[in-house]
N, C-alpha and C positions, 0 to 999 in steps of 0.2 A: 440657524446657520446651515447652509447646504454646501456640499462638496462633491464635485464630479471630476475625479482625477484618475488617470490610468498611466501606469508605467509598464512598458513591454520591452523586454530584451530578448531578441531572437534573430532568426535568419529570414531573409527576404525569400518569399516563395515564387515570385514572378517579377520580371523586370518592371519597373514603374511605367505606368501609362500616363504620359503628360499631354494635357490638352489645354486649350484656352477657353475661358468662359466668354459669353457675349460681351462682358465688360472689359475683356482683354486680360483679366487676371489669369495667371497660370494655376492649374490644379493637377496634382499627381495622385494616382491611386495605385496601391500595391498591397500584397499580403505579407504577413509575418507569421512564422510558426514558432511557438514556444513549447519546450519539452519539460515534463515533470517526471522525475525518476523516483520510484519508491519500491518497497519490498512488501509483498503480500504472500502469506503462507510460505515464507522462505524463498520465494521466487522474485527476482528483480523484474520490475514492471516499468513501462514507459507510457506516458500519456501525452499526446500532442494536441495542442489547441491552435486553431488558425484564426488570425485577426485581420480584418480589413482596415487598412490605414489610408487616410486622405490628408494631403498636404496642400496648402495654398500659398501663393505668392513666392517669396524667396525660398522657402522650404521646398516648394514644388520644383524649383530650378535645381536646388542642391540634390534632391532625391533623383531627378532625371539624369543628372550629370555623374553622380558618384555611386549610386546604388545599382546593383544588379542581382539576379538570382543567386542566392547563397551568401550574400553579404551579411555580416553581423551588424545589427543596428539597435540603438536604444531610442525608443519613442516615448515622449511624455506628452500627454494630451488629455482630451475629454471624450467621453462616450456619447455617441449620438445615434439614435435609431430613426431612420427615415421610413416612410411608407408611401405607397402609390398603388394605383390599380393597373393591372396588366391589360393586354388587349382583350382577354377573355372576361374582364371585369372582376378578377380575383385580386383581393388586397395582398400586396407583397410587402415584406419587411426586410430591412438590412441594417444591422448594427455595425457601426464603424467607430474607429478612434480618430478623432480630428487632431492631428499633430500640432503641438505648440512648440515643442523642442525636438530636434532630431540630432542624435549624436552618432557619428560613424564609428564603427568598430575598427580594430587594427586592419591594415591592408593584408589581404590574404587569409583573414580569419573566416570561419564558417565552413560550410560544406561545399563540395563541388558536385555539380550534376543535377 
């Protein structure tokens, strides 16, 4: 049995970019930052991770309408790594979370700026 599941609760780092695929289906992409706080040698530390999120269909519409930079959001989805060759012939990779569930945080939650 295999399982590919990701849960991310964090703040949106950039307004969602919504576009249409040739099939007409909507797709939205945006970033989410998550913070980890810990103590090392008596000093408080913070670690930030940045995640690339992709939504399709109705979730893309919701993301485009209700999310903006700083919004708190919970994403449930699966991890996918895409690869392609750039114009110089170098193989590029991008790891994304394909959203299956999107839950909006309370209005006004998150950081501003």
